[in-house]
C-alpha positions in Angstrom: 127.5 119.6 163.8 127.6 117.2 166.8 127.8 113.5 166.4 124.3 113.1 167.8 122.9 115.7 165.4 124.7 114.1 162.5 123.3 110.7 163.4 119.8 112.2 163.8 120.0 113.8 160.4 121.3 110.7 158.7 118.5 108.6 160.3 115.9 111.1 159.1 117.2 111.0 155.6 117.3 107.2 155.6 113.6 107.2 156.8 112.9 109.6 153.8 114.6 107.2 151.4 118.1 108.6 151.3 121.2 108.4 153.5 123.8 105.6 153.5 126.9 105.5 151.3 127.0 107.0 147.8 124.4 109.5 148.9 126.0 112.5 147.2 124.9 112.8 143.5 127.5 115.5 143.0 130.8 114.2 141.5 134.1 115.8 142.6 132.4 117.9 145.2 135.7 118.3 147.1 137.4 119.7 144.0 140.2 117.1 144.2 140.3 116.0 140.6 141.6 118.4 137.9 142.6 116.4 134.9 142.6 119.4 132.5 144.9 121.5 134.7 144.8 123.7 137.8 144.2 127.2 136.2 142.5 128.8 133.3 142.5 132.5 132.5 140.6 134.9 130.3 137.2 133.2 130.7 133.9 135.0 130.2 133.2 135.7 126.6 129.8 134.3 125.4 131.6 131.9 123.1 133.3 130.1 126.0 130.1 128.4 127.1 129.0 127.1 123.7 130.6 123.6 123.8 131.8 121.1 126.4 135.4 121.7 125.3 135.2 125.3 126.4 132.7 124.9 129.3 135.0 122.7 131.4 138.3 124.2 132.3 139.7 123.1 135.7 138.1 120.8 138.3 136.4 117.9 136.7 132.6 118.0 136.3 132.6 121.7 137.2 131.7 123.8 134.2 130.2 127.2 133.7 127.6 129.0 131.6 128.6 132.5 130.6 127.4 135.5 128.6 129.1 138.3 130.5 129.6 141.2 128.1 132.9 142.8 129.3 133.3 140.6 132.4 136.2 138.2 132.5 137.5 135.8 135.2 140.1 133.2 136.1 139.2 129.8 137.4 141.7 127.8 139.5 141.9 124.7 141.8 143.0 126.4 145.0 144.6 125.1 148.2 142.5 127.3 150.4 139.9 125.1 152.0 138.0 124.6 155.3 139.2 122.0 157.8 138.9 118.5 156.4 139.4 119.5 152.8 142.5 120.1 150.7 141.1 121.9 147.7 138.5 124.4 146.5 137.4 125.9 143.2 138.2 129.6 143.0 136.7 132.1 140.6 138.4 135.5 140.5 137.2 138.6 138.5 139.9 140.0 136.3 137.7 142.5 134.2 134.6 144.3 135.5 131.3 144.6 133.8 129.4 147.4 135.4 127.0 148.0 132.5 124.9 144.9 132.7 123.0 143.9 129.6 119.7 142.2 130.1 120.8 138.7 128.8 124.0 138.5 130.7 124.8 135.6 133.1 127.6 133.7 134.8 126.9 130.6 136.7 129.0 127.6 138.0 127.4 124.4 137.0 127.4 120.6 137.4 125.2 118.6 135.1 123.8 115.3 136.4 122.6 112.2 134.6 118.9 111.2 135.1 119.7 107.6 136.1 121.7 109.0 139.1 118.6 110.9 140.4 115.9 108.2 140.6 116.1 108.1 144.4 114.5 111.5 144.6 111.3 110.0 143.1 110.6 113.4 141.4 107.3 113.6 139.6 105.6 111.0 141.8 103.4 111.1 144.9 106.4 109.8 146.8 108.7 112.6 145.8 111.6 113.4 148.2 113.2 116.7 149.2 116.6 117.7 147.9 119.2 118.8 150.5 122.2 120.8 149.4 125.2 121.7 151.4 128.6 123.3 150.6 131.4 125.5 152.0 132.0 128.9 150.4 133.8 132.1 151.0 134.6 135.3 149.1 136.6 138.5 149.4 133.5 140.4 150.7 129.9 139.8 151.6 127.9 138.9 148.5 124.5 137.3 147.9 124.2 134.6 145.3 121.6 131.9 144.3 121.9 128.2 144.4 119.5 126.6 141.9 118.3 123.2 140.8 117.1 123.2 137.2 115.2 120.2 135.9 116.2 119.9 132.2 113.7 117.1 131.4 110.7 119.2 132.5 111.9 122.8 132.3 111.3 123.4 136.1 113.5 125.1 138.6 113.9 126.1 142.2 116.4 128.4 143.9 117.5 129.8 147.3 119.7 132.8 148.0 122.8 132.4 150.3 125.2 135.1 151.5 128.9 134.4 151.4 131.4 136.1 153.7 135.1 136.4 154.0 135.6 133.2 156.1 134.8 129.6 155.2 131.2 128.8 156.2 128.9 125.9 155.5 125.7 126.6 153.7 122.7 124.2 154.1 119.7 124.5 151.8 116.7 122.1 151.6 114.6 122.3 148.4 111.1 120.9 148.6 110.0 117.7 146.9 108.5 118.1 143.5 105.6 115.8 142.5 105.5 117.2 138.9 107.8 115.9 136.2 109.9 112.8 136.6 113.6 112.6 135.7 114.4 110.5 132.6 116.0 107.2 133.7 119.0 107.3 131.2 122.5 108.7 130.8 121.3 112.1 129.5 121.4 115.5 131.2 118.5 115.7 133.6 119.4 118.1 136.4 121.7 121.1 136.5 123.1 122.4 139.9 123.8 126.1 139.4 125.4 128.8 141.4 124.3 132.2 140.0 127.1 134.7 140.3 126.0 137.4 137.8 122.9 138.1 135.7 121.0 140.7 133.7 117.3 141.6 134.0 116.4 138.6 131.9 117.3 136.4 134.8 117.1 138.7 137.8 114.1 140.9 137.1 111.4 138.8 138.8 110.9 137.1 142.1 113.1 134.2 143.0 111.3 130.8 142.6 111.9 129.2 146.0 109.4 126.4 145.3 109.5 124.3 142.2 107.9 126.0 139.2 107.7 126.0 135.4 110.6 127.9 133.8 110.3 131.6 134.3 113.7 133.1 133.3 113.6 136.3 135.4 112.8 134.3 138.6 116.0 132.2 138.3 118.7 134.6 139.6 116.6 137.2 141.4 118.3 138.8 144.4 121.9 138.2 143.5 124.8 140.7 143.5 127.2 140.9 140.6 130.5 139.0 140.7 131.8 141.4 138.0 131.3 144.5 140.0 135.0 144.7 141.0 138.3 143.0 140.1 138.7 142.4 143.9 135.8 139.9 143.7 136.6 136.2 144.4 134.4 133.2 145.1 135.6 129.9 146.6 133.5 126.7 146.9 134.1 123.1 148.0 132.4 120.3 149.9 129.4 120.3 147.6 126.8 117.7 148.4 123.3 117.1 147.1 121.3 114.2 148.7 117.9 112.8 149.2 116.1 113.9 152.4 115.3 116.9 154.5 118.5 117.1 156.5 122.1 118.0 155.5 124.6 115.4 156.5 128.4 115.6 156.8 130.2 115.7 153.5 130.8 112.2 152.1 134.5 112.0 151.3 135.4 109.6 148.4 138.8 108.1 148.0 140.7 109.9 145.3 141.1 106.8 143.1 137.3 106.2 143.2 136.5 109.9 142.5 138.9 109.9 139.6 137.1 106.9 138.0 133.8 108.7 138.5 135.2 111.7 136.6 136.8 109.6 133.9 133.3 108.4 132.9 133.0 111.9 131.4 136.5 112.9 130.5 140.0 111.4 130.5 143.4 111.9 128.9 145.8 109.4 127.4 149.4 110.4 127.7 151.2 108.2 125.2 154.6 108.7 126.7 153.2 106.9 129.8 152.9 103.7 127.9 149.2 103.7 128.1 149.0 102.8 124.5 150.1 99.4 123.1 151.2 99.1 119.5 149.4 96.5 117.4 150.6 94.7 114.4 147.8 95.2 111.9 148.4 97.0 108.5 151.4 98.1 106.5 154.8 98.8 107.9 154.0 102.5 108.6 150.3 101.9 109.1 150.2 99.9 112.4 147.7 101.0 115.1 147.6 101.6 118.8 145.2 99.6 120.9 143.7 101.3 124.0 141.6 100.0 126.9 140.1 102.8 129.0 139.9 102.3 132.7 136.1 102.9 133.0 133.1 102.7 130.8 132.2 106.2 129.6 128.8 107.9 129.7 128.4 107.5 125.9 130.5 107.0 122.8 133.1 109.8 123.4 134.5 112.4 121.1 138.3 112.3 120.8 140.9 114.8 119.9 144.7 115.3 120.2 145.2 117.8 123.0 148.9 118.2 122.2 151.4 116.8 119.8 150.5 115.1 116.5 150.9 111.8 114.7 152.2 111.5 111.1 151.3 108.8 108.7 152.3 107.5 105.3 151.6 104.6 102.9 148.0 104.3 104.1 146.9 101.8 101.5 145.1 99.6 104.1 143.5 102.4 106.0 142.4 105.0 103.5 138.8 104.5 104.4 139.4 106.0 107.8 140.4 109.4 106.4 139.8 111.7 103.5 143.5 111.8 102.8 144.6 109.9 99.7 147.0 107.0 99.9 150.7 107.4 100.1 150.6 110.8 101.7 152.1 112.2 104.8 150.2 114.6 107.1 149.4 115.4 110.7 146.5 113.7 112.4 144.5 116.0 114.7 141.5 113.9 115.6 141.9 110.5 114.0 140.9 108.3 116.9 137.9 106.2 117.7 136.4 104.8 121.0 133.2 103.2 122.1 131.6 103.8 125.5 132.7 100.4 126.7 136.2 101.7 126.7 137.8 100.0 123.7 139.5 102.2 121.1 142.3 102.7 118.7 144.5 105.2 117.0 145.8 105.0 113.4 148.7 104.9 112.7 151.7 104.5 114.9 154.4 106.6 113.4 155.7 109.8 115.1 153.9 111.8 117.8 156.1 111.4 120.8 154.6 113.0 123.9 151.1 113.3 122.5 148.1 113.7 124.8 144.6 112.7 123.6 141.4 113.9 125.2 138.5 111.4 125.4 135.3 113.3 126.2 131.7 112.2 126.9 130.6 115.3 128.9 127.0 116.2 129.4 
């Protein structure tokens, strides 16, 4: 895109109520942040999409929904990327599924809070268009569907795109929707989905290219199957969703700022990094760890030890925090507490060198 065309697109979006900085409602669209790790294998069983702990595997904020029968895949943060980017999210088929049951599906997904979507004015007479852009490539030509799904009102819209063997930018504008406003809160209001595989339940109708009430078989109509061959790959990066009728150049966010945006939903505490400060409250072996998280989380998070364990004993002062009786010794697997404002603590402080704790407030 030339500088003149980019400027014209940006001005057009500003006139439509968008544009400017922080225009991208997608978080980690450049796939730079991967707090959980850079690779996850053996994905694809229906059970793997049942909870947030199994939905999110590699690049932060990028999860998946899956009920794929025999199909399995690997997800990685990959260094293959178009000019101007360093990373992409790669999905690679490892086990085929050529007998597709009606209810099967595989989609990449980012879930978005309603309070981050108010500029679209959805559900009002002043509703604005949604413009999506992203870079993608694959091992061979395939047609997939990019979808917006309004969780608050059970409405959806989708467009097909064809991916080739070289990086290409895809630009899709979805129409404004004057029906159904997004909730103005921290809940899940909009899903951005890439449909990679689906049975007749989701592909047997006609793709809904304008906003419509939920009709399942219109959601993924027209796609090929990612699970047709173990040669199949899909790469994506530079994902941007913004207000307006024109796609603009991807808005690069400094890594430190993008990390903080991701940590609103998920973060890890590595105790060996001295991120936890020992307090002096309690008995000799019943002290506690004080923690101040770097950013306010979306909601009161759940917490669990990701690796390692703590041991405790002589818990006379803290027995009300656990079902264990006093004066016992055991492993603690999830005995932590945090509030959304970022204050939290661990009990107690004995043992557990090298422990990593996950703090999760995913949608």
